[in-house]
C-alpha positions in Angstrom: -19.8 -33.8 10.7 -23.5 -33.7 11.2 -25.5 -31.4 8.9 -27.9 -28.8 10.4 -29.7 -25.7 9.1 -26.6 -23.8 10.2 -24.6 -25.7 7.6 -26.3 -23.6 4.9 -25.9 -20.2 6.6 -22.8 -19.3 4.6 -20.8 -20.9 1.8 -17.3 -20.0 0.6 -16.3 -19.4 -3.0 -13.8 -21.7 -4.5 -10.1 -20.9 -3.8 -9.5 -19.7 -7.3 -12.3 -17.1 -6.9 -10.9 -16.0 -3.5 -7.5 -15.7 -5.1 -8.8 -13.6 -8.0 -10.6 -11.2 -5.7 -7.7 -10.9 -3.3 -5.4 -10.1 -6.2 -7.8 -7.6 -7.6 -8.0 -5.8 -4.3 -4.3 -5.3 -4.0 -3.5 -4.6 -7.7 -6.3 -2.1 -7.8 -4.6 -0.1 -5.0 -1.6 1.7 -6.6 0.1 2.4 -3.3 -0.4 -1.0 -1.7 0.6 -3.0 -4.8 4.0 -1.3 -4.9 5.0 -2.1 -1.3 6.9 -5.2 -0.3 4.2 -7.9 0.6 4.4 -9.6 4.0 1.9 -12.3 4.6 1.3 -13.1 8.3 -0.8 -15.6 10.2 -1.6 -13.6 13.3 -3.0 -10.2 14.3 0.3 -8.4 15.0 3.8 -8.5 13.7 6.9 -7.1 15.3 9.7 -5.5 13.3 13.0 -5.5 15.2 14.9 -2.3 14.8 18.6 -1.7 15.4 20.7 1.4 14.9 24.2 0.3 16.0 26.6 3.0 17.1 30.1 3.0 18.5 32.3 1.5 15.8 35.6 3.5 15.3 39.1 3.1 14.0 41.6 1.9 16.6 45.3 1.3 16.8 46.8 -2.1 17.3 46.6 -3.3 20.9 44.0 -0.7 21.9 40.8 -1.8 23.6 37.9 -2.4 21.2 35.0 0.1 21.5 31.7 -1.0 22.9 29.0 -1.0 20.2 25.4 -0.1 21.3 22.7 -1.7 19.2 20.1 0.9 20.2 17.5 -1.8 19.4 13.8 -1.6 19.6 10.7 -3.1 18.0 7.9 -1.7 15.9 4.7 -3.7 16.5 2.1 -3.4 13.8 -1.5 -4.6 14.1 -3.6 -5.6 11.1 -7.0 -3.9 10.6 -10.2 -5.4 9.1 -11.4 -4.1 5.7 -14.8 -5.6 4.8 -18.1 -5.1 3.0 -21.2 -6.8 1.7 -23.2 -6.4 -1.5 -26.0 -8.2 -3.3 -25.8 -10.4 -6.4 -28.8 -11.7 -8.3 -29.3 -15.5 -8.2 -29.7 -15.5 -12.0 -26.2 -14.1 -12.4 -24.8 -16.7 -10.0 -26.6 -19.6 -11.8 -25.5 -18.5 -15.3 -22.5 -20.6 -16.2 -21.5 -17.9 -18.8 -21.6 -15.0 -16.3 -18.1 -14.0 -15.2 -18.7 -13.9 -11.4 -15.0 -13.6 -10.7 -14.7 -10.6 -13.0 -17.7 -9.0 -11.4 -16.3 -9.4 -7.9 -12.9 -8.2 -9.0 -14.4 -5.0 -10.6 -16.4 -4.4 -7.4 -13.4 -4.5 -5.1 -11.3 -2.5 -7.4 -13.9 0.3 -7.5 -14.3 0.5 -3.7 -12.3 -1.8 -1.5 -9.0 -1.0 -3.3 -9.4 2.7 -2.8 -10.2 2.3 0.8 -7.1 0.1 1.2 -4.9 2.9 0.0 -6.7 5.5 2.1 -6.2 3.4 5.2 -2.5 2.6 4.5 -1.8 6.3 3.8 -4.1 8.2 6.2 -5.4 5.7 8.8 -5.6 7.0 12.3 -5.4 3.7 14.2 -8.1 1.2 15.3 -10.4 0.4 13.5 -8.2 1.7 10.7 -4.5 0.9 10.1 -1.8 3.3 11.3 -1.2 5.3 8.1 2.4 6.1 7.0 1.9 9.6 5.7 2.0 11.3 9.1 5.1 9.3 10.0 7.0 10.5 7.0 9.6 13.3 7.6 9.0 16.4 5.4 11.6 16.7 2.7 13.7 19.9 2.4 12.4 21.5 -0.8 11.2 24.6 -2.6 8.7 25.5 -5.2 9.8 23.1 -8.0 8.1 19.7 -7.8 10.6 17.8 -9.9 13.6 19.2 -7.9 11.8 18.4 -4.6 11.4 14.7 -5.6 15.0 14.5 -6.6 16.0 16.2 -3.4 13.9 13.7 -1.3 15.5 10.9 -3.2 18.9 12.3 -2.2 17.9 12.6 1.4 16.7 9.0 1.5 19.8 7.5 -0.2 22.0 9.4 2.2 20.0 7.9 5.0 20.5 4.4 3.7 17.6 3.8 1.3 17.8 1.6 -1.7 18.0 4.0 -4.7 16.5 1.5 -7.1 13.4 0.9 -4.9 12.3 4.6 -4.4 8.9 5.5 -5.8 7.2 8.9 -5.7 3.5 8.6 -5.0 1.3 11.5 -5.9 -2.2 12.3 -7.2 -2.9 11.7 -10.9 -3.5 15.4 -11.5 -0.1 16.2 -10.0 1.7 13.5 -12.0 -0.1 14.7 -15.2 0.9 18.3 -14.4 4.6 17.2 -14.1 4.5 15.2 -17.3 3.0 18.1 -19.2 5.8 20.5 -18.3 7.9 22.0 -21.0 11.1 24.0 -21.3 11.0 27.8 -22.0 11.2 26.8 -25.7 8.2 24.5 -25.5 10.0 21.2 -25.5 8.5 18.6 -23.3 10.7 17.8 -20.2 9.3 14.2 -20.3 9.2 12.6 -23.7 5.8 11.3 -24.9 5.5 7.5 -24.4 8.3 7.4 -21.8 7.8 5.9 -18.4 6.7 8.5 -15.8 10.1 9.0 -14.2 12.2 12.0 -12.9 15.8 12.4 -12.1 17.9 9.3 -11.4 15.1 6.8 -12.4 12.5 7.8 -9.7 9.2 6.4 -10.9 6.1 8.5 -10.5 3.1 6.5 -9.4 -0.4 8.1 -9.6 -2.5 7.3 -6.5 -6.1 8.5 -6.5 -6.2 8.4 -2.7 -3.7 11.3 -2.6 -4.6 14.9 -3.2 -2.6 18.0 -4.3 0.0 18.8 -1.6 0.4 15.2 -0.6 3.3 13.5 -2.3 5.1 10.5 -0.6 8.6 9.5 -1.7 9.1 6.0 -0.5 11.7 3.2 -0.4 9.3 0.4 -1.2 11.8 -2.2 -0.1 11.6 -0.9 3.4 7.9 -0.4 3.5 5.7 -3.4 3.9 2.1 -4.4 3.0 1.1 -6.7 5.9 -1.5 -9.1 4.8 -3.1 -11.6 7.1 -3.6 -15.0 5.5 -7.4 -15.2 5.8 -8.8 -13.3 2.9 -12.4 -14.4 2.8 -15.2 -14.3 0.2 -18.5 -15.8 1.5 -22.1 -15.6 0.5 -25.5 -16.2 2.1 -29.0 -16.5 0.6 -30.9 -16.0 3.9 -31.0 -12.2 4.2 -32.1 -11.5 0.6 -34.1 -14.7 0.1 -37.4 -12.9 -0.6 -35.5 -10.7 -3.2 -34.1 -13.7 -5.0 -30.6 -12.4 -4.3 -27.5 -13.6 -2.6 -25.4 -11.4 -0.2 -21.7 -11.6 -0.7 -19.3 -10.7 2.1 -15.6 -9.9 1.4 -13.3 -9.6 4.4 -9.5 -9.1 4.7 -7.0 -7.7 7.2 -4.2 -5.4 6.2 -1.6 -3.0 7.7 1.4 -1.0 6.5 4.7 -1.2 8.3 7.7 1.1 7.9 10.1 0.3 10.8 12.5 3.1 10.0 10.6 6.0 8.4 13.6 8.3 8.5 15.4 5.9 6.1 12.4 5.1 3.9 9.9 8.0 3.7 9.8 11.7 2.8 6.7 13.7 2.1 6.5 16.8 -0.1 3.8 19.4 0.5 5.0 22.7 -0.7 5.3 22.1 -4.4 3.0 19.2 -5.1 
């Protein structure tokens, strides 16, 4: 391939740096990292849905009932999450400077939070379609712990995997729940124990959520859609006179929950 001035317009970080930054983006997003990952190679993905009905008990020799699949498809489009920031050329040239750690910290502080915000509250293009609005509201009262357990029961009755259900709430709400005591002052949750309630329902703090926004979710039925093109690139042209390099990070994500009635419940009253 011939080399021109355009050949130096952008350069890509080594694969190990890209992988480190991609991992930091997702692990820094508490909601996203708990979902079932689904890498894709195109801009949309279709989730077939079927809700068969018509099975019944019959006597010998009777005609078999016709079963309706009630099938449909949920088509989800990924959305672009990107940003640019400057790095000094001295830091990039220093072999002892942990550039990968710097980039990882940068994406955790900003990109990861925006990832969770989009997956939960996104209103459609250019954002993802968030799942919180799609979640049916759980039947509950004024006791947060009881409401989570009740939502768990609703989901399991609907067909959710009881071992994959996680309650996502703001850190302040989780802290309030963990600090609760009995009338005798005995902590309901033992110090040092995992943040769980009821039948092993894990409490996961999510900074993107606020009080009054708790999502109880079957994470095995809720997918983090990731397009296979996470990019970390840099250019010296824009900031040449400042002796700096501009770094661009770009990725495409979506969240998919083909059957929200079987996988999601939101709690607003007591959280």
